[in-house]
C-alpha positions in Angstrom: 148.8 -184.8 -197.3 147.3 -182.0 -199.3 144.2 -183.5 -200.8 142.7 -183.1 -204.2 139.3 -181.8 -203.0 138.4 -182.2 -199.4 135.0 -181.2 -198.1 134.6 -178.4 -195.7 132.3 -179.4 -192.9 131.3 -177.0 -190.0 129.1 -176.8 -186.9 126.0 -175.8 -189.1 126.3 -179.1 -191.0 126.4 -181.0 -187.7 123.5 -179.0 -186.3 121.4 -179.8 -189.4 122.4 -183.5 -189.2 121.4 -183.7 -185.5 118.0 -182.0 -186.2 117.3 -184.8 -188.7 118.6 -187.4 -186.2 116.3 -186.1 -183.4 113.2 -186.4 -185.6 113.8 -190.1 -186.0 113.3 -189.8 -189.7 116.6 -190.8 -191.2 115.5 -192.9 -194.1 114.4 -191.8 -197.6 112.4 -188.6 -198.1 111.7 -186.3 -195.2 111.6 -182.5 -194.5 115.4 -181.9 -195.0 115.3 -183.5 -198.5 112.3 -181.3 -199.4 114.1 -178.2 -198.2 117.2 -179.2 -200.1 115.2 -179.7 -203.3 113.4 -176.3 -202.9 116.8 -174.5 -202.4 118.2 -176.2 -205.5 115.3 -174.9 -207.5 115.9 -171.4 -206.2 119.6 -171.5 -207.0 119.4 -173.1 -210.5 116.0 -171.6 -211.4 114.9 -175.1 -212.3 111.1 -175.8 -212.3 111.6 -179.1 -210.5 114.4 -180.9 -208.6 114.3 -184.5 -207.5 116.9 -185.8 -205.0 118.5 -189.2 -205.6 120.9 -191.4 -203.7 123.7 -190.5 -206.2 124.3 -188.8 -209.5 124.8 -192.1 -211.3 121.2 -193.0 -210.4 120.1 -189.6 -211.6 121.8 -190.2 -215.0 120.4 -193.7 -215.2 116.8 -192.6 -214.7 117.2 -189.6 -217.0 118.5 -191.8 -219.8 115.7 -194.3 -219.2 113.1 -191.6 -219.4 114.7 -190.3 -222.6 113.2 -193.4 -224.2 116.4 -195.4 -224.6 115.6 -199.0 -225.4 117.9 -202.0 -225.8 120.3 -201.3 -228.6 119.5 -197.6 -229.0 122.5 -195.3 -229.3 123.4 -192.5 -227.0 126.1 -190.0 -227.9 128.7 -189.5 -225.1 132.0 -187.7 -224.6 135.3 -189.5 -224.9 136.5 -187.8 -221.6 134.2 -187.9 -218.6 133.9 -189.9 -215.4 133.0 -193.5 -216.2 129.5 -193.2 -214.7 128.4 -191.1 -217.7 129.0 -194.1 -219.9 127.9 -196.8 -217.4 124.5 -195.1 -217.1 123.9 -195.7 -220.8 124.8 -199.4 -220.5 122.7 -199.9 -217.4 119.7 -199.1 -219.8 121.0 -201.6 -222.4 121.9 -198.7 -224.6 124.9 -198.4 -226.9 127.4 -195.5 -226.3 128.6 -193.6 -229.4 131.8 -191.8 -228.5 132.6 -188.2 -229.6 135.7 -186.1 -229.3 136.2 -183.3 -226.7 137.0 -179.7 -227.3 139.8 -177.6 -225.7 137.9 -177.4 -222.5 137.5 -181.2 -222.2 133.8 -180.9 -223.0 131.9 -182.8 -225.7 133.0 -181.3 -229.1 129.7 -179.9 -230.2 130.9 -179.0 -233.7 132.0 -182.6 -234.4 128.8 -183.9 -232.9 126.7 -181.7 -235.1 128.8 -182.7 -238.1 128.2 -186.4 -237.3 124.4 -185.8 -236.9 124.1 -183.9 -240.2 126.3 -186.1 -242.3 126.2 -189.6 -240.8 122.5 -190.0 -239.9 119.2 -190.2 -241.6 115.7 -189.1 -240.3 112.8 -191.5 -240.7 109.3 -191.5 -239.2 110.3 -188.9 -236.6 113.5 -190.7 -235.4 117.2 -190.2 -236.2 119.2 -193.3 -237.3 122.9 -193.9 -237.5 123.7 -194.6 -241.2 126.5 -197.1 -240.2 124.7 -199.1 -237.6 121.1 -198.4 -238.6 120.3 -197.9 -234.9 118.2 -195.2 -233.4 120.1 -192.3 -231.8 117.8 -191.4 -228.8 119.9 -189.0 -226.8 123.1 -187.1 -226.2 124.8 -186.9 -222.8 126.7 -183.7 -222.6 128.9 -183.3 -219.5 130.2 -180.0 -218.1 133.7 -181.2 -217.3 135.6 -179.8 -214.3 132.9 -177.2 -213.8 133.2 -175.6 -217.3 129.8 -175.2 -219.0 129.6 -177.0 -222.4 127.9 -175.4 -225.4 124.6 -177.1 -224.9 122.6 -174.3 -226.4 124.2 -174.8 -229.9 123.6 -178.6 -229.6 120.0 -178.2 -228.5 119.0 -176.4 -231.7 120.1 -179.4 -233.8 118.8 -182.1 -231.4 115.3 -180.6 -231.2 114.9 -180.9 -235.0 116.1 -184.5 -234.9 114.0 -185.7 -231.9 117.1 -186.4 -229.8 116.9 -185.8 -226.1 119.7 -184.0 -224.2 120.8 -185.1 -220.8 123.2 -182.7 -219.1 125.7 -184.4 -216.9 126.2 -181.4 -214.6 127.7 -183.6 -211.8 130.7 -181.2 -211.4 129.1 -177.9 -212.3 126.9 -176.8 -209.4 127.2 -173.0 -209.4 128.4 -172.8 -213.0 126.5 -170.7 -215.5 126.0 -169.9 -219.2 125.9 -166.1 -219.9 123.2 -165.4 -222.5 122.3 -161.8 -223.2 123.8 -160.9 -219.8 121.5 -163.4 -218.2 122.9 -166.3 -216.0 121.5 -169.7 -217.0 122.6 -172.5 -214.6 124.1 -175.7 -216.1 121.6 -178.6 -216.2 118.6 -176.4 -217.0 118.9 -176.1 -220.8 118.5 -179.8 -221.9 115.7 -182.2 -221.1 117.3 -183.5 -217.9 120.1 -182.1 -215.7 122.0 -184.3 -213.2 124.1 -182.9 -210.4 126.4 -184.8 -207.9 126.9 -184.2 -204.2 129.6 -186.8 -203.7 132.3 -186.2 -201.1 134.7 -184.5 -203.6 132.2 -182.0 -205.2 131.8 -178.3 -204.6 129.4 -179.0 -201.8 128.6 -182.5 -200.5 126.0 -184.6 -198.8 128.4 -187.5 -198.5 126.5 -189.2 -201.3 123.6 -187.9 -203.4 122.4 -186.5 -206.7 119.6 -184.4 -208.2 117.6 -184.4 -211.4 116.5 -181.1 -212.8 113.4 -181.1 -215.1 110.9 -178.6 -216.5 107.9 -180.9 -216.8 105.6 -181.8 -213.9 104.5 -185.1 -215.5 108.2 -186.1 -215.8 108.9 -185.0 -212.2 106.1 -187.2 -210.9 107.3 -190.1 -213.0 110.8 -189.9 -211.6 109.6 -189.8 -208.0 107.4 -192.8 -208.8 110.3 -194.9 -210.3 112.9 -194.0 -207.7 110.5 -195.0 -204.9 110.1 -198.6 -206.1 107.1 -197.7 -208.3 104.6 -197.9 -205.5 101.0 -197.8 -206.7 99.5 -198.6 -203.4 101.6 -197.7 -200.3 99.1 -199.4 -197.9 98.9 -202.8 -199.6 102.3 -202.6 -201.4 101.1 -203.0 -204.9 103.5 -202.3 -207.7 102.4 -202.2 -211.3 105.9 -201.4 -212.8 109.6 -202.0 -212.2 111.0 -199.5 -209.7 114.3 -198.6 -208.0 115.4 -197.7 -204.5 117.1 -194.5 -205.5 115.7 -191.7 -203.3 118.0 -189.6 -201.1 117.8 -190.2 -197.4 116.9 -187.5 -194.9 120.3 -187.9 -193.3 122.1 -187.0 -196.6 119.5 -184.3 -197.3 120.2 -182.6 -193.9 124.0 -182.2 -194.8 123.2 -181.3 -198.4 120.7 -178.5 -197.3 123.2 -177.0 -194.8 126.1 -177.2 -197.3 124.1 -175.7 -200.1 123.6 -172.5 -198.1 127.4 -172.0 -198.2 127.6 -172.4 -202.0 128.3 -168.8 -202.9 131.0 -168.5 -200.3 132.7 -171.7 -201.4 132.7 -170.6 -205.1 134.3 -167.3 -204.1 137.1 -169.2 -202.5 137.5 -171.5 -205.5 137.7 -168.4 -207.7 140.6 -167.1 -205.6 142.4 -170.5 -205.9 142.0 -170.4 -209.6 143.4 -166.8 -209.8 146.4 -167.8 -207.7 147.2 -170.8 -209.9 146.8 -168.6 -213.0 148.9 -165.8 -211.8 151.8 -168.0 -210.6 151.8 -170.9 -213.0 151.7 -168.9 -216.2 155.1 -167.6 -215.3 156.6 -171.1 -215.6 157.4 -172.0 -219.2 155.6 -175.0 -220.6 152.8 -175.0 -218.1 149.2 -173.7 -218.4 146.1 -173.6 -216.2 142.9 -174.5 -218.1 140.6 -171.5 -218.6 136.8 -171.3 -219.3 134.8 -171.1 -222.5 133.5 -167.7 -223.6 130.2 -166.5 -222.1 130.4 -168.8 -219.1 131.0 -168.6 -215.4 132.8 -171.7 -214.0 132.7 -172.9 -210.4 136.4 -174.1 -211.0 135.6 -177.4 -209.4 139.1 -178.7 -210.3 142.0 -176.8 -211.7 143.6 -178.5 -214.7 147.4 -178.2 -215.3 148.4 -178.7 -218.9 152.0 -179.7 -219.5 154.0 -179.1 -222.6 156.8 -181.7 -221.8 159.1 -180.5 -224.5 159.2 -176.9 -223.1 158.8 -177.8 -219.4 161.3 -180.6 -219.4 159.1 -183.2 -217.6 156.2 -185.2 -218.7 152.9 -185.8 -216.9 154.0 -189.0 -215.2 157.1 -187.4 -213.7 155.1 -184.4 -212.5 152.5 -186.7 -210.8 155.4 -188.6 -209.1 157.0 -185.3 -207.9 153.7 -184.2 -206.3 153.0 -187.6 -204.6 156.5 -187.7 -203.3 155.8 -184.4 -201.6 152.5 -185.5 -200.0 150.4 -183.7 -202.5 147.5 -185.6 -204.0 147.1 -185.0 -207.7 145.6 -187.2 -210.3 145.4 -187.6 -214.1 142.4 -186.4 -216.0 140.1 -189.4 -216.9 141.4 -192.0 -219.3 139.5 -191.7 -222.6 136.3 -193.7 -222.4 136.6 -195.2 -225.9 140.0 -196.6 -224.9 138.6 -198.5 -221.9 139.0 -202.2 -222.3 135.2 -203.0 -222.1 134.2 -200.0 -224.2 136.5 -200.4 -227.3 133.9 -202.4 -229.2 131.6 -199.3 -229.5 131.8 -196.8 -232.4 133.8 -193.6 -232.0 134.0 -190.6 -234.3 137.1 -188.5 -235.2 138.6 -188.6 -231.7 142.0 -186.9 -231.7 141.9 -184.1 -229.1 140.8 -186.3 -226.2 144.0 -188.4 -226.6 146.2 -185.2 -226.8 144.5 -183.7 -223.7 144.8 -186.9 -221.7 148.5 -187.2 -222.3 149.4 -183.8 -221.1 147.0 -182.9 -218.2 146.6 -183.5 -214.5 144.2 -182.3 -211.8 145.6 -180.0 -209.1 144.3 -179.7 -205.5 141.3 -177.4 -205.6 139.3 -177.8 -202.4 137.9 -174.8 -200.6 139.9 -175.7 -197.5 143.3 -175.1 -199.1 145.5 -172.6 -197.3 147.8 -170.1 -199.0 150.8 -172.1 -197.8 149.5 -175.2 -199.5 149.1 -173.3 -202.8 152.6 -171.8 -202.5 154.0 -175.3 -201.9 152.3 -176.6 -205.1 153.7 -173.8 -207.2 157.1 -174.2 -205.6 157.3 -177.8 -206.6 156.3 -176.9 -210.2 159.0 -174.2 -210.3 
């Protein structure tokens, strides 16, 4: 089986893991986690980085600290992994669905149109005209590693007192290019959340990170994710807390993997170039590109199918791949169409439906061999 995105683990990862094991400190916190957080700050140029047990936890805490209270609304994309939406509901918030652009990212223009024409500002807060609920935050996800236009959105949200949470789960190593300067995804908004799940660019098996600029917020996050301990000797807790810290075991793998990030992204660039060069020759097929003034990590390569020209629809293409032991998958089913989410408001969603119907994710892991890539292209031909 050629897998969608298999992690590449080597002897250095094992060495780092054994170093952690030999110290006896395998639970939450520890020196490997600290080293991992420090290296993340160096790579992303973030002021602070707080490691969590997964990216869903990172999103949940970020939404909580954005001031979301029961019933408050959070603008979310129609296409993303379901955790983006679940994190809002965990905080008893209300998702408000927006369309996606041609890169599957939140449609910033439609979002701004909604904020300017369908809300009102009162006593320092933005309200939805239709529901009369407060809009506290926007979760903008950098889908498949492509940076979303968070800069344009930030200018509007700042004026309307709306927090921005960047779901950068898939975009470690992806950058905005502003005045020839590289700005890492997750560092523009109020919070940035990155995933280190087994299928990401680099992995710790499970894990996430929260990027923030403010030391007071950083301390608050560490307090909350460590069960809100006010007295570690007598176990006094003055607030509700969570067990969401990264373990030293996970941190040991994450720290080792992170040192290979540049090398892995170079490989992923080559995979993307191979797909582009060979698939564009096939009529009716296209490989998704990247937005202007960005540098993508090409986490997953997206195949877009024009069934009328190509002669096969998405379902048949997926079947052909699976029959040939190649693991592909559909892009995510639009969130506003999920059974348990249909009751929430959505705004002018058309592109998300179109994109979903015609797109699949191709194998994109750094361990792919040239023979694997040739086989994938051959099946499409």
